[in-house]
TORLOMI-137754 format. One record per atom (N, C-alpha, C, CB): residue number from 1; residue in three letters; atom name; x, y, z. Coordinates in steps of 0.02 Angstrom, whole numbers. Atoms other than C-alpha are relative to their C-alpha. Glycine has a CB too. Layout:
<atoms>
ATOM   badren   paro   gupa       px       py       pz
ATOM      NUM    ALA     CA        X        Y        Z
...
</atoms>
This chain:
<atoms>
ATOM   badren   paro   gupa       px       py       pz
ATOM        1    MET      N      -49      -48       -6
ATOM        1    MET     CA    -1105      215      780
ATOM        1    MET      C      -26       73       38
ATOM        1    MET     CB       27       11      -74
ATOM        2    ARG      N        6      -63       -5
ATOM        2    ARG     CA    -1207      367      802
ATOM        2    ARG      C      -15        8       93
ATOM        2    ARG     CB      -63       25      -58
ATOM        3    GLY      N        6       -2      -72
ATOM        3    GLY     CA    -1257      322     1000
ATOM        3    GLY      C       57        4       36
ATOM        3    GLY     CB      -32      -51       23
ATOM        4    ASN      N      -53       -7      -42
ATOM        4    ASN     CA    -1076      315     1050
ATOM        4    ASN      C       52       48      -36
ATOM        4    ASN     CB       29      -70       19
ATOM        5    SER      N      -40      -50       32
ATOM        5    SER     CA     -998      444      936
ATOM        5    SER      C      -28       81        3
ATOM        5    SER     CB        5      -23      -75
ATOM        6    PRO      N       23      -63       14
ATOM        6    PRO     CA    -1018      631      940
ATOM        6    PRO      C      -34       14      -78
ATOM        6    PRO     CB       61       44       13
ATOM        7    PRO      N       26       -8       69
ATOM        7    PRO     CA    -1124      692      781
ATOM        7    PRO      C       38       29      -43
ATOM        7    PRO     CB      -55       32       -5
ATOM        8    GLU      N      -39      -16       49
ATOM        8    GLU     CA     -980      774      695
ATOM        8    GLU      C       43      -45      -22
ATOM        8    GLU     CB       29       49       13
ATOM        9    ALA      N      -51       44        4
ATOM        9    ALA     CA     -882      622      713
ATOM        9    ALA      C      -16      -56      -38
ATOM        9    ALA     CB       22      -18       60
ATOM       10    CYS      N       36       49       28
ATOM       10    CYS     CA    -1007      513      621
ATOM       10    CYS      C       -8       11      -73
ATOM       10    CYS     CB      -61       -6       33
ATOM       11    HIS      N       -4        1       72
ATOM       11    HIS     CA     -967      504      425
ATOM       11    HIS      C      -26      -70      -16
ATOM       11    HIS     CB       74       15      -29
ATOM       12    VAL      N       17       67        4
ATOM       12    VAL     CA    -1092      347      418
ATOM       12    VAL      C      -35       -1      -71
ATOM       12    VAL     CB      -46      -26       63
ATOM       13    LEU      N       36       15       54
ATOM       13    LEU     CA    -1139      263      255
ATOM       13    LEU      C      -76      -49       11
ATOM       13    LEU     CB       53      -34      -46
ATOM       14    PRO      N       63       34       -5
ATOM       14    PRO     CA    -1318      209      259
ATOM       14    PRO      C       12      -69      -31
ATOM       14    PRO     CB      -60       40      -36
ATOM       15    GLY      N        1       62       22
ATOM       15    GLY     CA    -1355       23      253
ATOM       15    GLY      C      -11      -20      -69
ATOM       15    GLY     CB      -39      -26       32
ATOM       16    ASP      N       25       -9       66
ATOM       16    ASP     CA    -1427       49       81
ATOM       16    ASP      C       64       -4      -39
ATOM       16    ASP     CB      -41       67      -12
ATOM       17    GLY      N      -63      -16       42
ATOM       17    GLY     CA    -1261      112       25
ATOM       17    GLY      C       45      -60       -2
ATOM       17    GLY     CB       42       62       29
ATOM       18    LEU      N      -39       58       11
ATOM       18    LEU     CA    -1171      -37       72
ATOM       18    LEU      C      -20      -61      -46
ATOM       18    LEU     CB       10      -24       60
ATOM       19    ARG      N       18       52       57
ATOM       19    ARG     CA    -1254     -144      -52
ATOM       19    ARG      C       19       32      -68
ATOM       19    ARG     CB      -82      -20        0
ATOM       20    SER      N      -14      -17       68
ATOM       20    SER     CA    -1188      -48     -195
ATOM       20    SER      C       66      -39      -24
ATOM       20    SER     CB       10       81       -6
ATOM       21    ASN      N      -44       48       41
ATOM       21    ASN     CA    -1072     -152     -329
ATOM       21    ASN      C       69        7       21
ATOM       21    ASN     CB       -4       13      -75
ATOM       22    ASP      N      -79      -21      -20
ATOM       22    ASP     CA     -924      -52     -276
ATOM       22    ASP      C       29       -7       68
ATOM       22    ASP     CB       12       73      -11
ATOM       23    ILE      N      -20       15      -85
ATOM       23    ILE     CA     -924      -94      -79
ATOM       23    ILE      C        6      -70       -7
ATOM       23    ILE     CB      -64       22       68
ATOM       24    SER      N       -7       70      -22
ATOM       24    SER     CA     -850     -246       -6
ATOM       24    SER      C      -10       13       62
ATOM       24    SER     CB       63      -40      -13
ATOM       25    PHE      N       18       -7      -76
ATOM       25    PHE     CA     -912     -292      162
ATOM       25    PHE      C       13      -55       27
ATOM       25    PHE     CB      -70       16       18
ATOM       26    TRP      N      -24       58      -45
ATOM       26    TRP     CA     -840     -402      287
ATOM       26    TRP      C      -30       -8       68
ATOM       26    TRP     CB       73        7       12
ATOM       27    THR      N       18       -1      -69
ATOM       27    THR     CA     -894     -476      457
ATOM       27    THR      C       48      -45       29
ATOM       27    THR     CB      -72      -20       15
ATOM       28    LEU      N      -30       70      -48
ATOM       28    LEU     CA     -797     -583      584
ATOM       28    LEU      C      -27      -16       65
ATOM       28    LEU     CB       74        7       19
ATOM       29    ARG      N       57       28      -43
ATOM       29    ARG     CA     -880     -693      689
ATOM       29    ARG      C       29      -60       42
ATOM       29    ARG     CB      -65      -26      -48
ATOM       30    GLU      N      -23       51      -36
ATOM       30    GLU     CA     -847     -806      829
ATOM       30    GLU      C      -55      -50       32
ATOM       30    GLU     CB       42       30       49
ATOM       31    ASP      N       47       49      -36
ATOM       31    ASP     CA     -966     -958      872
ATOM       31    ASP      C      -70       35      -20
ATOM       31    ASP     CB       14       -7       89
ATOM       32    GLY      N       71      -36       15
ATOM       32    GLY     CA    -1105     -848      769
ATOM       32    GLY      C       -5       58       29
ATOM       32    GLY     CB      -59      -35       22
ATOM       33    TYR      N       -3      -71      -34
ATOM       33    TYR     CA    -1070     -685      874
ATOM       33    TYR      C       34       41      -49
ATOM       33    TYR     CB       41        2       71
ATOM       34    LEU      N      -37      -64       47
ATOM       34    LEU     CA    -1032     -529      763
ATOM       34    LEU      C       46       24       57
ATOM       34    LEU     CB      -59       73      -33
ATOM       35    LEU      N      -47      -28      -30
ATOM       35    LEU     CA     -871     -474      829
ATOM       35    LEU      C       17       79      -35
ATOM       35    LEU     CB       57      -52       -3
ATOM       36    GLY      N      -16      -74       25
ATOM       36    GLY     CA     -843     -323      697
ATOM       36    GLY      C      -17       -1      -61
ATOM       36    GLY     CB       73       26        5
ATOM       37    PHE      N        6       12       75
ATOM       37    PHE     CA     -869     -292      509
ATOM       37    PHE      C       50       65      -20
ATOM       37    PHE     CB      -90        2      -35
ATOM       38    GLY      N      -43      -56       37
ATOM       38    GLY     CA     -774     -172      397
ATOM       38    GLY      C      -35       -6      -71
ATOM       38    GLY     CB       92      -15       -3
ATOM       39    ALA      N        8       -3       79
ATOM       39    ALA     CA     -810     -105      216
ATOM       39    ALA      C       40       41      -38
ATOM       39    ALA     CB      -62       20      -18
ATOM       40    LEU      N      -45      -48       28
ATOM       40    LEU     CA     -714      -32       87
ATOM       40    LEU      C      -24        3      -65
ATOM       40    LEU     CB       74      -17        4
ATOM       41    LYS      N        1      -25       55
ATOM       41    LYS     CA     -759       65      -70
ATOM       41    LYS      C       45        9      -46
ATOM       41    LYS     CB      -18       38        7
ATOM       42    ARG      N      -39       -8       55
ATOM       42    ARG     CA     -694       47     -236
ATOM       42    ARG      C        5       72      -27
ATOM       42    ARG     CB      -24      -43      -50
ATOM       43    LEU      N       21      -89       44
ATOM       43    LEU     CA     -668      233     -312
ATOM       43    LEU      C       22       -1      -59
ATOM       43    LEU     CB       39       76       30
ATOM       44    GLU      N      -12       -2       84
ATOM       44    GLU     CA     -577      215     -465
ATOM       44    GLU      C       68      -69        8
ATOM       44    GLU     CB       36      105      -42
ATOM       45    PRO      N      -37       43       -8
ATOM       45    PRO     CA     -448       78     -511
ATOM       45    PRO      C       70       19       40
ATOM       45    PRO     CB        5      -25      -60
ATOM       46    GLY      N      -44       -9      -37
ATOM       46    GLY     CA     -306       77     -389
ATOM       46    GLY      C       -7       31       55
ATOM       46    GLY     CB       35       20      -25
ATOM       47    HIS      N       25      -49      -50
ATOM       47    HIS     CA     -396      184     -268
ATOM       47    HIS      C      -60      -31       38
ATOM       47    HIS     CB      -22       68      -36
ATOM       48    GLY      N       57       17      -35
ATOM       48    GLY     CA     -512      132     -121
ATOM       48    GLY      C       -7       31       68
ATOM       48    GLY     CB       -2      -68        5
ATOM       49    GLU      N       20      -35      -70
ATOM       49    GLU     CA     -584      200       45
ATOM       49    GLU      C      -39      -41       49
ATOM       49    GLU     CB      -44       62      -12
ATOM       50    ILE      N       30       37      -52
ATOM       50    ILE     CA     -631      129      203
ATOM       50    ILE      C      -65       31        7
ATOM       50    ILE     CB       41       -2       64
ATOM       51    LYS      N       56      -41       -4
ATOM       51    LYS     CA     -811      169      235
ATOM       51    LYS      C      -35      -19       74
ATOM       51    LYS     CB      -49      -14      -66
ATOM       52    SER      N       22       17      -70
ATOM       52    SER     CA     -846       74      392
ATOM       52    SER      C       30      -37       27
ATOM       52    SER     CB      -53      -22       10
ATOM       53    MET      N      -45       45      -37
ATOM       53    MET     CA     -758       -9      516
ATOM       53    MET      C      -30       -5       86
ATOM       53    MET     CB       86       36       -7
ATOM       54    ARG      N       17      -25      -63
ATOM       54    ARG     CA     -832      -53      692
ATOM       54    ARG      C        1      -73       40
ATOM       54    ARG     CB      -76       46       -1
ATOM       55    THR      N        6       59      -33
ATOM       55    THR     CA     -802     -182      828
ATOM       55    THR      C      -38        1       65
ATOM       55    THR     CB       61      -23       11
ATOM       56    ALA      N       36       -2      -59
ATOM       56    ALA     CA     -925     -242      968
ATOM       56    ALA      C       35       11       52
ATOM       56    ALA     CB      -34      -50       11
ATOM       57    PRO      N      -21      -16      -58
ATOM       57    PRO     CA     -903     -182     1123
ATOM       57    PRO      C       37      -51       39
ATOM       57    PRO     CB      -50       21       32
ATOM       58    ASP      N      -25       51      -10
ATOM       58    ASP     CA     -881     -351     1192
ATOM       58    ASP      C       82      -31      -23
ATOM       58    ASP     CB      -47      -29      -23
ATOM       59    ALA      N      -62       19       33
ATOM       59    ALA     CA     -745     -377     1085
ATOM       59    ALA      C       57       39       -8
ATOM       59    ALA     CB      -13      -15      -56
ATOM       60    LEU      N      -50      -39       -9
ATOM       60    LEU     CA     -635     -232     1100
ATOM       60    LEU      C       60      -29       42
ATOM       60    LEU     CB      -26       56       27
ATOM       61    GLY      N      -76       20      -14
ATOM       61    GLY     CA     -450     -256     1130
ATOM       61    GLY      C       26      -67       -9
ATOM       61    GLY     CB       17       12       65
ATOM       62    ARG      N      -18       65       22
ATOM       62    ARG     CA     -452     -422     1046
ATOM       62    ARG      C       39       -2      -81
ATOM       62    ARG     CB      -72      -44        0
ATOM       63    GLY      N      -13       -2       69
ATOM       63    GLY     CA     -387     -372      870
ATOM       63    GLY      C      -37       -4      -51
ATOM       63    GLY     CB       30      -34      -13
ATOM       64    VAL      N       26       11       49
ATOM       64    VAL     CA     -522     -375      777
ATOM       64    VAL      C      -10       71      -50
ATOM       64    VAL     CB      -56      -35       23
ATOM       65    GLY      N        9      -78       45
ATOM       65    GLY     CA     -528     -185      710
ATOM       65    GLY      C       85      -26      -48
ATOM       65    GLY     CB        5      107       75
ATOM       66    ARG      N      -59        4       38
ATOM       66    ARG     CA     -336     -231      663
ATOM       66    ARG      C       -2      -59      -61
ATOM       66    ARG     CB       58      -12       52
ATOM       67    PHE      N       14       51       55
ATOM       67    PHE     CA     -382     -401      581
ATOM       67    PHE      C      -41       27      -58
ATOM       67    PHE     CB      -38      -62       29
ATOM       68    LEU      N       32       -2       66
ATOM       68    LEU     CA     -512     -329      478
ATOM       68    LEU      C       23       56      -41
ATOM       68    LEU     CB      -72        3        6
ATOM       69    LEU      N      -31      -45       40
ATOM       69    LEU     CA     -406     -174      415
ATOM       69    LEU      C       44      -22      -45
ATOM       69    LEU     CB       27       42       32
ATOM       70    ARG      N      -59       28       36
ATOM       70    ARG     CA     -275     -294      368
ATOM       70    ARG      C      -30      -39      -57
ATOM       70    ARG     CB       46      -47       48
ATOM       71    HIS      N       28       46       37
ATOM       71    HIS     CA     -398     -397      287
ATOM       71    HIS      C      -37       49      -65
ATOM       71    HIS     CB      -53      -48       50
ATOM       72    ALA      N       28      -44       56
ATOM       72    ALA     CA     -473     -249      190
ATOM       72    ALA      C       62       31      -46
ATOM       72    ALA     CB      -45       63       35
ATOM       73    ILE      N      -47      -19       59
ATOM       73    ILE     CA     -288     -182      125
ATOM       73    ILE      C        4      -57      -32
ATOM       73    ILE     CB       70       29       15
ATOM       74    ALA      N      -18       63       68
ATOM       74    ALA     CA     -253     -361       66
ATOM       74    ALA      C      -44        9      -51
ATOM       74    ALA     CB      -11      -86       18
ATOM       75    GLU      N       49        8       42
ATOM       75    GLU     CA     -412     -372      -24
ATOM       75    GLU      C       13       62      -62
ATOM       75    GLU     CB      -72        3       44
ATOM       76    ALA      N      -28      -67       44
ATOM       76    ALA     CA     -375     -188     -103
ATOM       76    ALA      C       59       -8      -36
ATOM       76    ALA     CB       17       60       44
ATOM       77    ARG      N      -72       16       38
ATOM       77    ARG     CA     -205     -241     -149
ATOM       77    ARG      C      -11      -46      -46
ATOM       77    ARG     CB       59      -28       44
ATOM       78    ALA      N       16       42       48
ATOM       78    ALA     CA     -270     -388     -234
ATOM       78    ALA      C      -30       10      -58
ATOM       78    ALA     CB      -25      -35       20
ATOM       79    ALA      N       51      -30       61
ATOM       79    ALA     CA     -400     -297     -339
ATOM       79    ALA      C       32       47      -37
ATOM       79    ALA     CB      -67       35       25
ATOM       80    ALA      N      -32      -53       44
ATOM       80    ALA     CA     -278     -163     -390
ATOM       80    ALA      C       37      -47      -55
ATOM       80    ALA     CB       57       54       46
ATOM       81    THR      N      -47       44       42
ATOM       81    THR     CA     -161     -311     -455
ATOM       81    THR      C      -44      -25      -69
ATOM       81    THR     CB       27      -71       51
ATOM       82    ARG      N       24       24       56
ATOM       82    ARG     CA     -308     -375     -558
ATOM       82    ARG      C      -35       64      -50
ATOM       82    ARG     CB      -51      -57       24
ATOM       83    GLU      N       37      -46       50
ATOM       83    GLU     CA     -366     -212     -636
ATOM       83    GLU      C       51       20      -53
ATOM       83    GLU     CB      -34       68       36
</atoms>
């Protein structure tokens, strides 16, 4: 992310931060190739925050980000109904 974005626009959660129990992390792959990833952090019951979302340059324009965002929202809603 830092390689393609201005420093003031990079609000990056380090890799070790993605290992936290309050983080859900998903990848989207095709034939083993990583198309994109997304992460959601649970803040409190009923509230979460998208922490990371990235699409591989070769997969841009294929709906990867849209799919991952919809998945994160669906997972957050499902988690909220369980709380």
